[in-house]
C-alpha positions, -999 to +999 in steps of 0.1 A: +080+439-342+095+403-346+103+390-380+086+358-391+110+328-394+102+323-431+111+359-439+142+357-418+154+326-437+146+343-470+167+372-460+196+349-453+192+332-487+193+366-504+223+377-483+241+344-489+235+345-527+259+323-545+273+307-514+241+287-509+242+275-545+278+264-540+269+245-509+242+225-525+264+219-556+292+206-533+268+184-514+254+169-546+289+162-558+298+145-525+266+124-526+274+114-562+310+105-553+298+084-523+273+067-546+301+059-571+324+046-544+296+025-530+288+011-565+325+005-570+328-014-538+298-035-547+312-041-581+345-052-566+329-077-542+330-106-566+315-134-545+297-138-513+289-174-502+297-198-475+330-217-481+316-249-465+288-249-489+311-260-517+308-296-527+328-298-559+356-278-575+368-281-611+402-268-621+413-262-657+451-257-656+478-255-681+489-291-672+454-306-673+418-306-660+410-319-626+378-322-605+377-328-568+346-336-547+338-341-511+332-377-501+310-390-472+339-384-448+341-347-458+374-352-475+383-340-509+390-367-535+400-365-571+371-377-593+385-366-627+420-359-641+442-386-626+448-408-596+465-391-567+457-380-531+445-344-527+460-317-506+431-311-483+445-278-470+450-264-505+414-270-517+401-256-484+421-225-490+407-221-525+372-223-511+380-199-483+396-173-507+369-176-533+338-174-511+345-137-502+366-128-531+371-091-534+390-072-561+413-043-554+406-026-587+388-031-620+393-023-657+371-023-687+370-056-704+389-046-736+394-077-757+425-062-773+442-063-738+431-097-727+464-113-738+483-086-718+463-098-688+468-134-695+430-137-699+430-147-735+439-183-724+431-182-687+432-210-661+398-215-645+384-226-612+347-234-608+331-240-574+298-258-571+273-256-542+240-274-541+223-243-556+248-224-577+282-223-592+310-197-593+336-195-620+369-176-618+392-170-648+428-165-636+452-146-658+489-137-651+506-117-624+511-080-629+546-066-639+550-054-603+541-089-589+516-072-566+484-086-580+468-111-605+444-103-633+411-122-631+376-121-644+344-139-631+312-150-646+284-124-643+307-093-643+320-078-676+352-064-662+388-073-656+397-073-619+429-073-599+433-093-567+462-095-542+490-117-556+488-140-525+452-150-534+461-151-571+490-175-566+467-198-548+439-197-574+464-202-603+465-240-597+484-269-611+484-306-603+514-303-580+494-278-559+465-302-559+486-332-550+490-341-513+523-331-499+521-358-472+546-385-469+519-412-467+482-409-475+470-428-443+456-419-410+475-433-380+447-457-373+450-471-409+487-481-406+492-518-403+529-522-405+560-500-404+593-514-416+625-493-419+659-506-432+693-490-431+710-505-461+702-542-459+697-542-421+663-539-406+662-510-381+627-518-369+596-537-381+564-531-362+530-547-368+497-534-354+470-555-339+435-541-341+423-565-314+441-548-285+455-517-303+491-527-297+523-529-317+546-559-319+580-568-332+590-601-349+593-631-325+631-628-321+624-596-301+600-612-276+625-608-248+621-570-251+593-548-238+579-524-264+571-489-253+536-487-270+533-449-265+565-444-286+553-466-315+519-449-315+537-416-316+558-428-346+526-438-365+511-403-358+543-385-368+544-405-401+509-393-410+518-356-402+550-354-422+547-334-454+569-314-477+566-278-486+552-270-521+585-257-534+601-290-523+579-312-544+604-321-571+605-345-601+577-369-608+588-403-623+624-391-628+644-412-653+674-410-631+673-411-593+711-406-590+708-368-592+690-370-558+714-397-544+684-421-543+701-448-565+718-459-533+695-447-505+705-445-469+672-458-457+642-476-472+608-478-456+576-497-463+544-485-447+515-509-451+478-499-446+448-519-435+432-516-469+461-536-485+479-506-501+514-496-492+540-469-497+576-478-504+600-449-497+637-443-505+656-418-483+689-401-489+698-385-456+729-367-471+713-350-500+719-315-488+739-316-455+747-279-456+710-271-453+701-302-433+679-317-460+671-352-472+657-364-505+629-389-507+613-409-534+579-426-532+577-455-556+539-458-558+535-421-568+568-415-586+572-384-565+606-370-554+603-347-523+628-328-502+624-328-464+642-310-436+661-340-421+650-332-385+614-336-396+619-372-406+644-382-380+623-413-373+641-430-403+673-429-384+659-447-353+663-483-344+646-508-321+663-493-291+644-461-295+610-479-291+616-503-263+616-498-225+653-495-218+650-490-180+634-522-169+624-531-133+624-568-130+613-570-094+602-546-066+618-547-032+584-550-016+576-582-035+607-603-026+617-627+002+654-627-008+680-631-035+712-649-044+740-631-062+773-643-077+796-618-094+834-613-091+843-621-055+807-618-043+787-649-034+757-636-015+726-652-001+701-627+012+668-629+030+645-600+034+610-592+048+596-559+034+570-557+061+593-559+091+623-545+072+645-573+087+667-597+069+700-615+067+731-614+045+751-647+044+737-654+078+743-620+093+711-604+104+702-568+099+673-545+109+665-515+087+638-499+108+649-464+116+683-472+100+701-450+076+712-482+059+677-487+045+685-464+015+717-482+008+700-516+009+674-505-016+701-491-039+720-523-036+689-544-045+679-521-074+714-525-089+704-562-092+667-559-101+669-530-126+681-535-161+694-506-182+695-517-218+721-500-239+720-520-272+699-546-290+713-575-311+689-603-319+712-618-344+738-627-318+736-663-305+755-662-272+755-692-249+748-691-212+783-702-203+807-688-177+783-660-167+801-629-152+770-620-132+742-643-119+713-633-097+682-652-086+654-631-070+629-650-048+594-635-049+566-636-023+544-655-048+569-684-047+584-678-082+620-670-089+635-645-114+669-655-128+692-629-143+725-637-160+751-617-179+778-630-202+807-610-216+799-595-251+831-575-254+833-537-262+822-529-226+789-547-228+772-579-216+745-601-231+714-604-210+698-637-201+665-639-183+654-673-169+681-689-190+671-673-223+690-647-243+667-616-246+685-598-274+694-570-250+729-558-239+738-538-208+770-520-198+797-540-181+799-511-156+776-533-135+806-555-128+830-529-114+834-493-105+811-468-088+780-480-107+786-516-100+766-540-077+798-546-057+802-509-050+766-506-037+770-538-017+800-524+001+782-491+009+753-511+024+774-534+046+795-505+059+763-485+068+746-515+083+777-526+103+780-560+085+816-555+074+830-563+108 
């Protein structure tokens, strides 16, 4: 006869005795522990909201009270507590850390221990959304430096959070202040002027009409590389110091930073009429490759890695086209050249590839001399600028090199060089000094026009 299931289970219960009771007791304890852990986890989840919902943040710090708000361009601006540009990344980090703020541990809120936690006189941060606000009271760092003590509205406990988050939430006005060199976007920069001592290194002005940069009139003979100047403006807007390199504000003595006699001075003007005047000491800390800077308008001293602000060391030569092609071989009918012992009159037809040199005809079709002729012509037509000196006032007298290139459109391009000393020549185009200097290597040696001329006539058989 089969036992009924119920009777069988009953027999097992009787047989198991105390074991069954122990099982249920253990299970109940585990359920209770899980519940406690779940409640603890819920208790330690301090906030849960969207970081981009925050529209305003108020900081109460040991050095003052500050309020920042989002403007119509979604940028944080200071609305209370002073007048300085805000570090956008810092405020964004505060919102990001706070929106899902989670404690690592919690303690009973014992008033006798608040001073020990630094919560008797805490710093506070309050974040405001359209519908709610969230307030954090930030105490001191723990003795082990591993975490910060905090409390929040709505929870009657003291919590600990990771020291990284705590160091961000324990604010001061230096953390709030922008670390950027200038407070402008590159599209807002109107003029960039840099001096080395009393000498102007470069002075660019932007035109909104055609989005181009220009130099003063005395540089009109030089071609500006617009891409390089646009890049300069962009780099200026990106340059910023690390938090630990934000030094004195309104120092009584700039000498300690070597800024009483700066290496460079710069003025950056914006379209809104404001400007930033900057002093730079490039030899502040040569061992670590650091420069000191002082911004007059904000009174802020900053330390930069010198390689990050190398644009202060540049000059006009950096921003102009130094390899200039004054004429293409396909656009000419001939050229005249006088230099040293050479006195050449050349005719050339780029279509037939035929021409003459001082009356001697040549044909470059299927001729290895075609390459040599092109190289010879390019040594005349291409200008490799090595220096700029607009203060010099050379006269076009006794030129050491003169070339006239005749173009298909009927115009002539005249190129003259006069000796400038120190292995350089002044450049004149169409009889006017351009402010440019080229190497005198063009006059003799293996990079000279004479050298390329001899190579051509030998290859073309015109030396006989």
